[in-house]
TORTORFI-990269 format. One line per 5 residues: number of its first residue (from 1); for each residue y, x, z of N, C-alpha, C. Coordinates in Angstrom, 2 decimals, decimal comma. Atoms other than C-alpha are relative to their C-alpha. Layout:
N
NUM) Y X Z Y X Z Y X Z  ...;
# end
This chain:
67
1) 0,33 1,29 0,51 96,24 -4,25 105,92 1,65 -0,39 -0,13  -1,41 0,70 0,24 99,98 -5,28 106,56 0,76 0,70 -0,97  -0,74 -0,39 1,20 101,49 -2,65 104,28 -0,37 -0,27 -1,28  0,56 0,54 1,26 99,23 -3,58 101,58 -0,22 -1,41 -0,39  0,08 1,45 0,38 99,27 -7,31 102,00 -1,46 -0,32 -0,30;
6) 1,27 0,02 0,44 95,52 -7,31 102,12 -0,44 -1,76 0,26  0,29 1,45 -0,30 94,07 -11,08 101,74 -1,50 -0,07 0,25  1,86 -0,08 -0,17 90,09 -10,10 101,55 -0,19 1,26 0,58  0,59 -0,95 -0,27 88,16 -7,55 103,37 -1,40 -0,17 0,58  1,16 0,13 -0,66 84,85 -7,07 104,57 -0,34 1,47 1,11;
11) 0,31 -0,61 -1,21 83,84 -5,22 107,99 -1,62 0,06 0,65  1,16 -0,01 -0,64 80,84 -4,24 109,92 0,40 -0,70 1,45  -0,36 0,58 -1,39 80,73 -5,89 113,47 0,31 0,88 0,87  -0,91 -1,03 -0,76 81,71 -2,59 115,29 1,46 -0,04 -0,39  -1,35 -0,09 0,30 84,80 -2,52 113,44 0,78 -1,32 0,20;
16) -0,49 1,34 -0,65 85,53 -6,30 114,16 0,17 0,07 1,31  -0,22 -0,18 -1,59 84,96 -5,57 117,65 1,04 0,84 0,48  -1,17 -1,02 -0,56 87,32 -2,70 117,74 1,36 -0,91 -0,38  -1,14 0,25 0,40 89,77 -4,73 115,80 0,70 -1,06 1,13  -0,66 1,17 -0,76 89,74 -7,86 118,18 0,27 0,79 1,54;
21) -0,74 -0,52 -1,35 90,41 -5,38 121,33 0,87 0,94 -0,23  -0,88 -0,85 0,27 92,81 -3,65 119,82 1,33 -0,54 0,52  -1,32 0,51 -1,15 96,02 -3,98 122,38 1,00 -0,20 -0,86  -1,07 0,06 1,07 98,64 -3,64 119,66 -0,11 -0,99 -1,16  -0,09 0,88 0,85 97,44 -5,88 117,39 0,90 -1,12 -0,59;
26) -1,16 0,90 0,44 100,05 -8,32 117,71 1,31 0,43 -0,68  -1,09 -0,96 0,63 102,45 -5,86 116,58 0,07 -0,06 -1,68  0,23 -0,04 1,33 101,15 -6,10 113,09 -0,09 -1,56 -0,75  0,07 1,52 0,87 101,51 -8,99 110,42 -1,15 0,06 -0,81  1,36 0,45 0,65 98,12 -10,17 109,23 -0,17 -1,24 -0,49;
31) -0,26 1,64 0,61 99,34 -13,43 107,90 -0,68 -0,03 -1,50  0,42 0,26 1,65 98,12 -12,59 104,23 -1,49 0,10 0,06  1,61 0,06 -0,22 94,48 -11,94 105,63 -0,29 -1,59 -0,20  0,58 1,29 0,29 92,69 -15,06 104,31 -1,30 -0,04 0,14  1,58 -0,04 -0,11 88,91 -14,01 104,42 -0,24 1,10 0,66;
36) 0,67 -1,10 -0,73 87,17 -11,76 106,52 -1,75 -0,05 -0,19  1,47 -0,21 -0,01 83,51 -10,91 105,61 -0,40 0,71 0,93  0,54 -1,26 -0,67 81,22 -9,16 107,95 -1,41 -0,24 -0,09  1,34 -0,01 0,04 77,71 -8,05 107,84 -0,58 1,61 0,35  0,70 -1,46 -0,17 75,40 -4,82 107,88 -0,80 0,02 1,43;
41) 0,65 0,00 -1,02 74,21 -5,61 111,24 0,25 -1,39 0,72  -0,03 1,11 -0,65 73,61 -8,75 113,73 1,62 0,13 0,55  -1,34 0,17 -0,95 76,90 -10,11 115,32 0,01 -0,88 1,04  -0,06 0,57 -1,38 77,16 -11,37 118,80 1,04 -1,41 -0,27  -0,99 1,18 0,09 78,41 -15,04 118,98 1,15 0,09 0,83;
46) -1,22 -0,32 -1,07 81,02 -14,01 121,73 1,17 0,79 -1,35  -0,88 -0,67 0,85 82,39 -11,60 118,82 0,75 -1,25 -1,10  -0,39 1,04 1,20 82,82 -14,59 116,32 1,20 -0,65 0,81  -1,21 0,59 -0,88 84,62 -16,48 119,08 1,22 0,71 0,38  -1,32 -0,98 -0,03 86,97 -13,53 120,06 0,64 0,19 -1,56;
51) -0,83 -0,56 1,42 87,91 -13,03 116,34 0,45 -1,42 -0,45  -1,02 1,11 0,26 88,61 -16,73 115,64 1,24 -0,18 1,05  -0,75 0,00 -0,73 90,71 -16,49 118,68 1,51 0,53 -0,40  -0,69 -1,27 0,69 92,65 -13,35 117,41 0,54 -0,20 -1,26  -0,03 0,46 1,59 92,47 -14,62 113,65 -0,04 -1,29 -0,36;
56) 0,35 1,44 0,15 92,61 -18,37 113,91 0,05 -0,56 -1,55  -0,28 0,22 1,41 93,80 -18,59 110,21 -1,12 0,39 -1,13  0,62 -0,71 0,78 91,35 -16,38 108,73 -1,28 -0,59 -0,08  1,58 0,64 0,15 87,96 -17,68 107,31 -1,04 1,24 0,09  1,09 -0,95 -0,20 85,08 -15,96 108,41 -1,20 -0,11 -0,82;
61) 1,07 -0,06 0,72 82,20 -14,94 106,11 -1,14 0,87 0,15  1,23 -0,83 -0,29 78,83 -13,69 107,04 -0,43 0,58 -1,49  0,53 -0,53 1,37 77,86 -11,14 103,98 -1,37 0,35 0,29  1,17 -0,33 0,10 74,35 -10,77 103,24 -0,46 0,45 -1,50  0,42 -0,91 1,12 72,66 -8,31 101,02 -1,29 -0,70 -0,61;
66) 1,32 0,17 0,44 69,88 -9,66 98,73 -0,32 0,81 -0,98  0,68 -0,82 1,07 67,79 -7,83 96,28 -0,89 -0,65 -1,01;
# end
């Protein structure tokens, strides 16, 4: 994300959980990240809270598939 200067991405809650618990996360510059979509399975409110603490300037968007 740092090298490619990613601005938008979509992840599943498991990936988001791993990201928020990554001990070396502060070593990386993620300031280009503007929006982070999540979906694929239910997400715990605690994970949303932790994500907002780790990435306070990133807009979180729940992605829902419609058919």
